[in-house]
N, C-alpha and C positions, 0 to 999 in steps of 0.2 A: 504494499500500499505506499502511495507517494506520501511524502511529509508535506506540511502546510508549505513549507518554503518552495518545494518542488513545483506544487500546484500553483502557486502564486507565479512562478517563473513561467509556466505554461499559459497561464490566463493572460499575463502581459504579452507575451509573444503573440497569442492568437488575437487579442485586441488590439496590437498594434498592426498586425496584417489586415484586419478587418477594417480598420478605420484609417490604414494607409498613413500611420505615424511611425516614429523612431520609437523602439520598444523603451529607451531611456526616458522618454517622455511621459511613460506610463508608470507611474509609481505605485507602492504599497497601498497608499492612501487615497488613490485615483477613484473616484466614483464613476462606475461604467456608465451609469445613465447621463452623467454630464457629458459624456463624449457624443451624445445624440443618437443612440441607436433606435431604429425603428423596431417593430415587433418580429419582423422576419429577421434582421440583422441579430438581434438578441438570440433569437431560436438558433440561427447559425453558430453563434459564438459558444452558446451552451453544449450544442451537440459535438463541437469541434473540440473544445474541452474535456468533455466526457470520454470522447473516443481516444482522444491521444494520452488520457490519463487511465482509463479503464475503471473509472469511477463514477458514481452520481452526484451531480451537484445539489445542493439543497434547494428546496422548493422556491426560496427567495430569489435564486439566480435566474427564474424564469417569469419573474415579475418586472414590471415595468420600473418599479421603484427599487433600485438596487443600492446594496450597502457598497462599502469600499472592496477592492479586491482582496485586501488582507483579511477582511472579515470573512468573506466568501471562501477563502482558502482554508482559513482556520475551521469554519463551521463544516466543511465537507467532511472532516473527519468522523462526523456522527454517521455518515452513508458509506458502508463499506461494500456493498454490492456492487455487481457489475453495471456498467452504464446502460440500462434499460434493456440488456439482451441484445443490442445493436452490434452487427457484424461489420 
């Protein structure tokens, strides 16, 4: 199971790619919602992160009001199952 730090790295990389930003511009305290994703972009990001890590993100990650990336990375430890059975 990936550590919260490993999860955060993947989240940053995937968010940077999605929003065409340099990864270093997205820090642990970045509020993903502040980057302005529409609902489709958000779902794509969640699926991409889950598939990359093989874990499910907490329910909050699929809502339009997101917390900061570090909070999402830390709370993902409550979910240890596979990423929704996707292959």
